[in-house]
Structure formats: C-alpha cells, structure tokens
C-alpha positions in Angstrom: 6.1 12.7 6.5 2.9 10.9 5.7 0.3 11.1 8.4 -2.1 8.2 8.2 -5.3 9.2 10.0 -8.2 6.8 10.8 -10.3 5.3 13.5 -10.1 2.1 15.6 -12.7 0.0 13.8 -15.6 1.1 11.5 -18.6 -1.0 12.6 -20.4 1.3 15.0 -24.2 1.7 14.8 -24.2 5.2 16.2 -22.0 6.3 13.2 -25.2 6.1 11.0 -25.9 9.6 10.1 -22.4 10.7 11.0 -20.2 8.8 8.5 -22.8 6.4 7.0 -25.8 7.6 5.1 -29.1 6.5 6.6 -29.9 4.2 3.7 -26.5 2.5 3.5 -26.7 -1.1 4.6 -24.1 -2.3 7.2 -22.6 -4.8 4.7 -21.4 -1.8 2.7 -20.0 0.2 5.6 -16.4 -0.8 4.9 -16.6 0.5 1.3 -18.2 3.7 2.6 -15.5 4.0 5.2 -12.7 3.6 2.7 -14.2 6.4 0.6 -13.6 8.8 3.5 -10.5 7.3 5.1 -7.3 5.6 3.8 -6.5 3.6 7.0 -8.2 1.8 9.8 -7.1 0.0 12.9 -8.8 -3.5 13.2 -9.3 -3.6 17.0 -11.9 -6.4 17.0 -9.0 -8.7 16.1 -8.1 -8.4 19.8 -11.2 -10.2 20.9 -11.3 -12.8 18.1 -8.6 -13.2 15.5 -10.2 -13.1 12.1 -9.5 -16.0 9.7 -7.0 -15.5 6.9 -10.0 -15.8 4.5 -11.6 -12.8 6.3 -8.5 -10.8 5.9 -8.3 -11.8 2.2 -11.9 -10.7 1.8 -11.2 -7.3 3.4 -8.2 -6.9 1.0 -10.5 -7.4 -2.0 -12.9 -4.8 -0.7 -10.5 -1.9 0.1 -8.7 0.4 -2.4 -5.1 -0.1 -3.4 -3.9 2.8 -1.2 -5.7 1.6 1.9 -3.6 0.6 5.0 -4.9 -1.8 7.7 -3.3 -1.8 11.2 -4.1 -4.9 13.2 -4.4 -5.1 17.0 -2.9 -8.3 18.2 -5.1 -11.0 19.7 -5.6 -10.9 23.4 -4.5 -14.5 23.5 -0.9 -13.3 22.9 -1.1 -10.2 25.1 -3.6 -10.9 27.8 -3.9 -14.7 28.2 -0.3 -15.7 27.4 0.9 -12.3 28.6 3.7 -12.5 26.0 4.9 -15.9 27.3 5.8 -18.5 24.7 5.0 -16.0 21.9 6.2 -18.1 18.9 2.9 -19.8 18.1 0.5 -16.9 18.7 2.7 -14.5 16.7 3.0 -17.0 13.8 -0.8 -17.5 13.8 -1.5 -13.8 13.9 0.9 -13.0 11.1 -0.2 -16.0 9.0 -3.8 -14.8 9.2 -3.0 -11.1 8.7 -0.9 -12.0 5.7 -4.2 -12.3 3.9 -4.2 -8.5 3.7 -1.1 -8.6 1.4 0.3 -5.2 0.7 -2.6 -3.5 2.6 -1.2 -4.7 5.9 0.2 -1.9 8.0 1.5 -1.9 11.6 0.6 -4.5 14.2 -0.3 -3.2 17.7 0.6 -5.0 20.9 -1.5 -3.4 23.7 -0.3 -4.9 26.9 -2.5 -5.5 29.9 -2.5 -2.8 32.6 -1.5 -5.4 35.2 1.6 -6.7 33.2 4.7 -5.2 34.8 8.0 -4.5 33.1 10.0 -7.4 31.6 12.4 -6.2 28.9 13.5 -9.7 28.1 9.9 -10.9 27.6 9.2 -8.1 25.2 12.4 -8.6 23.3 11.7 -12.3 22.8 8.2 -11.5 21.6 9.3 -8.8 19.2 11.9 -11.2 17.8 9.2 -13.6 16.7 7.8 -11.2 14.1 8.9 -11.5 10.5 11.6 -9.1 9.5 10.2 -5.8 8.3 7.0 -6.0 10.3 6.1 -2.7 11.8 5.1 -3.4 15.5 3.9 -0.8 17.9 3.8 -1.5 21.6 1.4 0.1 24.0 2.4 -0.8 27.6 -0.1 0.3 30.3 1.8 -0.2 33.5 4.1 2.7 34.5 6.9 0.3 35.4 7.7 0.0 31.6 9.2 3.4 31.3 12.8 2.4 31.7 15.9 2.9 29.6 16.1 -0.9 29.1 12.6 -1.0 27.5 13.5 1.9 25.3 16.6 0.1 24.2 14.6 -3.1 23.3 12.2 -1.1 21.2 15.0 0.8 19.4 17.0 -2.4 18.8 14.0 -4.2 17.4 12.8 -1.3 15.3 9.5 -1.2 17.2 7.5 1.9 17.9 6.4 3.0 21.3 2.7 3.7 20.9 2.0 7.2 22.1 -1.3 7.0 23.9 -3.6 9.8 25.0 -6.3 9.6 27.7 -8.3 12.7 28.7 -6.2 14.9 26.3 -2.8 14.2 27.8 -0.1 11.7 27.1 -0.1 8.6 29.3 3.1 7.3 27.8 6.6 8.8 27.4 7.0 10.6 24.1 9.9 8.4 23.0 10.9 8.1 19.4 12.2 4.6 19.1 12.2 4.0 15.4 11.7 5.9 12.1 7.9 5.8 12.2 5.3 6.6 14.8 2.0 5.3 16.1 -0.5 7.4 18.1 -3.8 6.3 19.8 -6.5 8.7 21.0 -8.6 7.0 23.7 -10.8 9.7 25.3 -10.9 13.5 25.1 -12.0 16.1 27.7 -14.3 18.2 25.5 -18.1 18.1 25.4 -19.9 16.1 24.5 -18.0 13.1 25.9 -15.7 11.6 24.6 -14.7 14.3 22.1 -11.3 16.1 21.9 -11.0 19.8 21.8 -9.4 21.5 18.9 -6.5 22.9 21.0 -5.6 19.5 22.3 -5.5 18.1 18.8 -3.3 21.0 17.6 -0.9 20.2 20.4 -0.6 16.6 19.2 0.1 17.8 15.7 3.0 19.9 17.0 4.4 17.0 19.0 4.2 14.7 16.0 5.7 17.2 13.5 8.6 18.1 15.8 9.5 14.4 16.2 9.3 12.9 12.8 10.7 14.1 9.5 9.5 14.6 6.0 10.1 11.0 4.8 8.7 9.2 7.9 5.3 7.7 8.4 3.1 8.3 11.4 -0.2 6.4 12.1 -2.9 8.1 14.2 -6.1 6.3 15.3 -9.1 7.6 17.2 -10.5 5.0 19.6 -13.2 7.3 21.1 -16.0 5.8 18.9 -19.2 6.6 20.9 -21.5 9.1 19.2 -19.1 9.3 16.2 -16.6 11.4 18.2 -13.7 9.5 16.6 -14.9 10.5 13.1 -15.3 14.2 14.0 -12.0 14.3 15.9 -10.0 12.5 13.2 -11.4 15.1 10.8 -10.4 18.1 13.1 -7.0 16.6 13.7 -6.3 16.1 10.0 -7.4 19.6 9.2 -5.0 21.0 11.9 -2.1 18.8 10.5 -2.7 20.0 7.0 -2.8 23.6 8.2 0.6 23.0 9.7 2.0 21.6 6.4 1.8 17.9 7.0 0.7 15.6 4.2 -2.3 13.7 5.5 -4.3 10.8 4.1 -8.0 11.5 3.2 -10.5 12.2 5.9 -14.2 13.1 5.7 -15.6 16.6 5.1 -17.8 17.0 8.1 -19.5 19.9 9.7 -18.4 20.5 13.4 -19.9 18.2 15.9 
C-alpha cells in the first residue's frame, strides 16, 4: 500500500505561520507546499475549471513524484447534475491533461439533493478515458444500493469514503483496487480538528481494506486555522506507526 496524504487545496491565508513561513510570498506557496506534501486535491476546480495552461504551469512547478487529484467542475455535477456528461467530461479531462503524469484521481462530488440514478452515473463514468481513476462522493442516502455499488465496481471507480464529525457518512465499500478518503470536519477542539483516536480508527479501516500493492488517497478538507495540515500530519504518523508506507508530510508540533 502507498498512502497518499494531503489537503484539499493549499491557498489558505490562515496557514501562514502553520505551513508557510511568515516571509514566504503567496506566489511561492505551491513550492512550499510540495516540500512538505507529495499530493494535493485541487478543489477550487469545482468553482472554476482552470485552463489547460494553468494545469501545465502547475505541472512545471511541482516535483516529479507529486500527485494532483482534481475535483470535477460543478458544471458537470451540480448544474448538469450528470446529464449529458460527454462534453463537460471531455473539457475537464482535456484541461487536466496539462498535468501529464502528475494527474491523479478525479473526484465527482455529487449534490446533496441529487437522488440515486445508477444509469446516470454509469453513463457519466463511461465518458472518462480508460485508465482514469474516478472517485465518486454521493451525498444523498438513496445512493447506498447494490445497483450503485455494482456500477462503481464495473467501471473501476472508487466510492469516496467521507467523514463528517469523526464518523463515516458513506458506506465503507471497496469497489476497486484503490481507495479515496475525504476528511471534512472533526469533533476535537479547537474546531474543526480531528482527535488522534478518530484518525487512528481511520488508519485501521484503511489498512484492513486495501493490500500492500494498492494505493489510497486521503485528503483533509478541514482547512480553517490550519487544522487540515495538523490532522494530515497526525494521521500520517499513525499510519506509519501501523506499518503503512506514507508519502511525505510536515514535521509539526501538536496544534
């Protein structure tokens, strides 16, 4: 197993003094981030899909071992609601191809009001180029059906394991030979941190599900006050203690 640990985005002003030195200009934050982490989830692509040139520029700025996960544009997931997916998927992948071999998984986070439609999901997943790692994060409970699980398994897509308030809000289905986990908000103080025991429990879940040759991507989306940075560091330390190979994470004192 390789456990890729990172955060959902890197451009947060309140990370100054947490991850970024006080004198480091914002234009160099990506380089500073990549010195501490080996992966990031680009979640601002959800609001505005970057140009291919922007993705190409990011590729030139990150090390060769760096992996970039891309959250799909809300045009596909929230405006079109997966309907007529051919053009938006093609545009997403054409732009993201600028990352070259730095491109990791693509995340489809579905709207909380979008109810189950296995056929719609199957058609959308079928539009992605072969070999694309796609993770799906449904947010309406109607999606937890055998039919949906079968679509994910057949298409080789991962069900995104999502955590809110230190507990899973999705089934812990293994649907393909790699995993994707998102941490949205913990229950520890100060908000929105995770507690060490909660993160250790997640390490156990992950290591009991995926084997030694399989990849798992874990991203912390609880960015306020630098909680994501601290929690990613604590999580990685727990995973290493349990024997999992983990990508680089910062050396930070406890929050």
